[in-house]
Structures are given as structure tokens and as C-alpha cells.
Steps between C-alpha positions, in 0.01 A plus 500: 500500500702750293807360330681835536410805705615733217302334221135451419332258737448141373276274706662159559300177538445403863519156656175320568559580868458874457188641665240721331570790740871498409418517127257792556751686706765453230270630229411810705870581552561467131207731415617764747851498351359532147294798601804671657708425189251648253443809716877556514523452123220753444671759711828442325339540153327826606831640618666399177237657280501819712878523470483466123228771480683745724824444307330571168326807641830639635658442158220694338535779754876511452457519122249781537722694741796452273295639208401801715860548611626479143253773401581708808878477471545482124795694372307679224517877541193698390543756227253741654266525195271225625512650848393840365196333335423313819532816705260682268248213534551479875461873543166472328417197718576669831324819388191287437539326834556830685196666342255230603245589764507150646745295703793362310466125432751274669572138575382459862626148541743479787831330443490127575808524721309731732182294495690175574735663751805405295804722468452763228773623266583867528440555130164318507362774726645768266318329207175498699516877555530553117240430240255789540652676205843551344767635729615861447870573464569862585662674208824681567457866582522685166653811662831329566739563206600209278864521593398386847313195372604151383411475127287191402771381263750486791277281720731201465827685512580464869843667481329808348252503785777476762690778324193725529506449878858625512457786254690811611481759649518366854175657612316244278323763295546307175425146626194309373179515707237234566148582629360268770326469842195698388187568703170658408317770693129508405341843483149365549340229719210261448199581716204266528152654450175406668396298192813281521685667209828689523590854403830680486567769762810720507753387762666844513388853586397683176805736501742212529314288246494789250873561536583136426253458208582845357143641526632808684690609189332654190728293276314178586131447426253301714524192276877487550467542872222239530717244327749489789425221748835406663828656598783256432811511719816303410872476532740557205842367588835398357503209751330194352492116484381456142718197450428163674704464817654839440667663792476878529798650326604823665686693233455876520273671760154351549225724363133467590225723364143551613279410206156656469228457234117510458296198396150463364242243601659247269831547682651660189742786545367837388736651250716784625446442869814313607803648675811352673647706785843465663396611850846411641670747278241770547519480883862404565698580194739283295631157595220405741299178494265510808154415360410179314128419512212741522151485645243785468173513696222748537376616844269755663686778679204689647261384768142443396363275782465129560766265633763573759686720255194661346573339163213254457328541162721796406614563147876498453659837428880442502755256350789370709806314369690236686829425335721223641863392465796372693465766774133426561160642405425871474169680485391850389227676303522520119296703255430370146303660234447432124630777278507577130819426301773760557459611144145611577537629861606852398148551355349497852536713809655334809250321721546494878496166683316600823498163664401444861862462601630794301347844438625727217376815338529607141693194400810597704694222668752480778829385356514202743178363349554564134386232257769273371641661180417353161863415438666166418726566795208418731206390287411326178161597345274798556157351560498585876610784718633361827609666817629347827373678811820471692773756571805387300707810588859397569443126457759472218769648723453245775767231544230235550189660344295178512544454876430872562188480285387192683527686832234739359277278286591141597225250574695186595832332420315221327285496186187347340251677727138536398209724601141409556186629678326316782128450491444838666728691270817524711821463303767245586842402360572131483849416629481117469228312312486171689712277717423779742260751343624842609350836418530859627250789476594780259390860500470688174295789640646848511533694826374820334621767742565776255267802535351691212728796595806278476385380155479859384850573622644191328429520125599136466503269799507134572229469766643216693712188449293195578616310810424139410567338842430654840659219707820411318864541601827376357717261686878476449638159394853389428683630192366851557145441367165593653189293474139619542312388815121540488352522849142462369569199280197269465592129498252238380522124537848359487637213290378227741142628497474576129284276283652210312579547130185449292686259264814296528832529321867496577599768746841627389780569739498875547804706429437707814284300743442804722358686199338210321171677424524850352245736361474551124180650360224743565215378726144452372154443650351150439226274630595142578245257623258792551745684726651838413880494516814675373716307262869544408780321329824410681826363369774277629849444363632143487852429620725408210670160505714386207316252275207501745344849511582802283633795694242765613195334348177688577170334598171664602201440722156660541402582855175643643449685828219654691415867428505599865792517748699291581453384137535126567591290195208268422607329173828419335582315182795282422789625287468563129665690214378723217568431133737640250355707214387294203443557128125565544548784745401850394815707459724191470690604189572853638754348744841432355523180706215358283769436235673254725456126436210372711734255680705795619216742576297247696799317656366290791610543859631230732351462851576199720619307196188556285465729203210746482376725219555814705709814476777501763367841609127577490423803711132606511521870592140564400166340592189711462133459431424541132281788401164376370373141450278503807813526714566128442863516381848586627799622301832349618807674362845355551860549394660202329874442555551872560455529122141586413151533653195280429138529611235232522126540567394254773137445610460555876332165514824319404688676783223403743527138383871495561465655843231255607639198322151405371276572205263789554 
């Protein structure tokens, strides 16, 4: 028998009286115990070796991550010379990419965290969206005078930057301006032919297209007009967050300008086509700050058949602007046309507008609808002539001009609304993207009741103001405000019936739980899993908690919904963030912030105790199908930290993969 239960077994001699069966039984017990021992030893050794291997692997990963972090957050500031060389090379690269008649190559491997149903980092998703080509940093509008810009050599002088925000006079007219929250409006669309190839077809009616491209004017030749592919809309503001964890500093009056420019197929700005307009001052006079962000869309205003509103398949003939601010969102028609430089305009006779909304003869114009003057008081630059088709008579004399103007042109007390067409061509405005997808039908058609005789009597006449909503009224709420109530609101599936997120990650605590999902970008058409859907980008703002989550941190999600009422949401991604600009981006060195140390410019954000390589604010105002490339790519344009705008080209296939959570 064993001498000790905790030692190896040693067989002891037995007395002569021991039976053979007892000896056999003892041997079998010993063998069984040996087998159990060696099996236990083998398991223990396997666990030991696995622990050593995992420990070594984690050390290697940690070393690699530290090397990456050291590179990412090194304190070496770039001189700009190398960046200029890189930008030149990258401009050639993206020009080559954009001139190919084949799909852009991309890495189609889905992230392992999605495949294995592990939690994904917010910044990993942002990295996945990149990689098709270099990012494009939008260059500052050249029309804005240098005294309203931060010089490159002052990029690290924060006291100087703060002083520029407080620069007198009180109306803010000498404060420094930043350009951000851009969106692109394509002038053409991709149309698939019977042979499977794509061709470009104008999105706008010829008269409207010619006004924007300049073809209507003898100063511009056909080659110059053909070069124009996009209208860029942006915000130029003296409110910014260009410093990490910077809180808005309200010095003098806030100033926000509508920025306009034309881009070619390579997303490069066409020289001499940028303007910045102070719409607040033009409409309401001095010391007003009512508008902040701006959205411009094109719509059809005359009925041509198809769809409930007769708009299916129609070409768009009128631009509408939807500025938003602390009062709410406004909406009214706007006319924009490319013009020669002021120094050359005297060589040409006046040319009448004659749009569908507005008839004029002989170039005469009603004083209420005059173009905004080429004066630094209202506008920087002279590449566009712009007029707002609203009656501004007496607005500047009102005690509360913004509220009065809202009573005439207001859309809703909220903001971040987006417009899309259903499958049959009816137009809707999206109120809430998901959580409870809410939309409302919108009418852009004119009620053309004016007779030919009346047109003869009125030399210049606005035919009719568009009535966007036929079933809307305003309801009084406490504190003397009125909110819009839409009686014909269409509500899709609610939060409980919406699909689960396509990939997992931490869900931040929302700053405003009742407004946790808010609209952000334009809405595009996309096919996911062989089904045609509409796709948008939403944003949420995380609640700030000291040493846990940075205050007002922005995260985004893709969502997809059916193209027919009630527009149920059918796919929804987890949260993610977009990237900062980097040294390889086109236009990088044109931004003064490029002279900041990398550790400062790409300062990480803190969410639920973890650091992520994300801007604290990434606001994708623009998402549109890219012109060309077999309609296979999307341009996402977003504002970074209310400081600058950046665009990335994303294959539709990547968005589809994120929405489905699988490789396709």
C-alpha cells in the first residue's frame, strides 16, 4: 500500500497470507492513481506554457502599441516643407486615382473585432473607413482677408489666438475666422447604362446648372464651365475649438459666414470661386448672431408628373438654404450664380436672372431681392452673385428680428434636419434619424396662380413663396417659445423594434438621453445585402464626467432605412469616430493648425476611462455619392473640432460591411 497519500506510490511486501485477488486489486488502484496524476500534470504543463506564450505576446503587442503611440504623439512639430512635398505627391496620387475608369482598390477584410463579435474601439472603425486614398483637408477660403486668419507662425501662441477672439470692435468684425462643417452638393449624378457602365447626367435643370458653372456668362468658356462638379457649402466662424479640451470663449459678438466655392472632380477648389457672406448682417443689421450652420439643397419647384407631388424624375431648378442657430432652423430660396471678377464685370451688360421663382425684365430687380453687395461689410470675395429670395424690409428695425423672421420662414425650433426623396420621388424631411425614425413630407412646388396679365403689370415679381408644410402649426410652450407640430408626421419603427447594432462597443452615457440620436449628414442611396435603402449618419454627444469622459464628446453611427413610408430602420452600426487630419492629407500644410505639435493636434479623447485617437468633435455635415468611378464611392465631409473640414473617399462596400456586420 502507499506509504503516503501525497507521495509517489511504493508497493510494500505483503505477508504470505495475502491472496492473489488482493494483490491484483492493489495494483489496479495504483495504476489508476498514476494515470490521474500524469493527466493532471499534463494539463498543468499546458496551462503553464500557454500562460508564458500569452504573456510574451502581450508584451510584444504592448511594445508595438507604445512604438505607435510614440510616433503618433511625438512632440516634434513639422516645418511644413516636407508636408508641401507630400501634398504635391498626394495631389498627383489622388488625381491618378480619381481619373481611373475602374473601381478604387481597397482592403475588404472586415475588422476582427466585428468578425469575432468582440467590442470594437471607436477609432478602429474610423481607421477602417480610411485607406482608399489620402484624406483631403479643405483649404481655408482665400477670399477672407489675412487679418481675419491665424498666421502659421502663431499656431502655438495660444494667448495670441485667444486675443484674436476678443479683438474689438464688439461686433466681432476683426476676429479670426475658421472654416468648418463643409458639405458638398454634386451637380451631376451617376446613371447606370444598359451595358452596366455609368455615365454622368446633370442633376440640375440647364438654366440652374449654367448659372452655377458660369456657362450662361460670356466671360467663361465651356472648358471652365465643364470643370465644375461640386458646390461646396461651409461655415466660417470666430467660434472654434482648435485647442484640445478648449471651451468656447465668447469674447466679442459671434460671427458666422456662409462659405461657398466650386470644386472640380478632384475635389480641388477652382480659383476665384469662393465667397464668405455674413447673412446675419445683411438681413438683420449690426450686432446680430442668429445663423450658425448652413445647408443648401436643390429641388424641383414645378410639377412634371410622377409621385404624389409630381416630382418623380424631375430635374431640379431651384436652390434652397436652411440656416440654423439658437432660435431654430429657417428655410427660404436662394439664388447663386458664378460671375466674373468685379474688375471685369463692367465690360459686360447686365444679365437677368429669370428663375422659376422670380421673373425680371431687362436686368431690373426689386430692391427687396437685390443681390448681396460686393462689400466687406457683407461679403468677402466676388466669385459669386448671391441673392436671398425673402423680403427683408424692416427686419433691422425689429426688437427681436430673429423671432419675427422665424414666424415667416421658420422650419422648426430644432436643427440638423435632412431632406431625401422616397422611392416614388416624394420629398421628406427627416426629424429624427433613429431611436424613433420620424419624417414629414415637404412641398417645394409653387402654387403658380399668377396670370400672364398680372406678369405684364408687375415688371418684377416673386411668383409665390413656397409653403413647405401643409399640416404644421406652432404650439406654445413655457418661457414664451413656440414649437412646430407636424400633423402628417410619419413615424417608423421605434427604439424597441429597431435592429441591434451590427458591431459591439461601449455605449456612452448620453448627455441628453431624450435626444440621444440626432441627424448629421446628407442621405444617400445604397444597396445592402441586395436591398435598396437610404443611408445617413447620426451623432450622439457623450455626457462629460471628470476623469472619465471628456465633456461633449461626439460619436457617430451609420443607419439604413427603407425607401418607402414609414421608412423603417433596417440596419444600424455601433458607435465610432472619424480621424484627425494627418501629414499625408492633401491640403494639410495649408491649415495653420498643421504647425502644432502632433501630440497637441491629435490629442486623444477620454470616454469611459479609455483614450481614443479621435477629435472631441467630428461633425459629418456632408455625405454624398462621388461623381464617377462606377458609382462605387461616397465622399464623407466632416468638421473637426469646429476648426477645419476634412473629406475622405469611402467605398460603398465598406459602409455596407459595417451596416451588415459581415464581409461582403
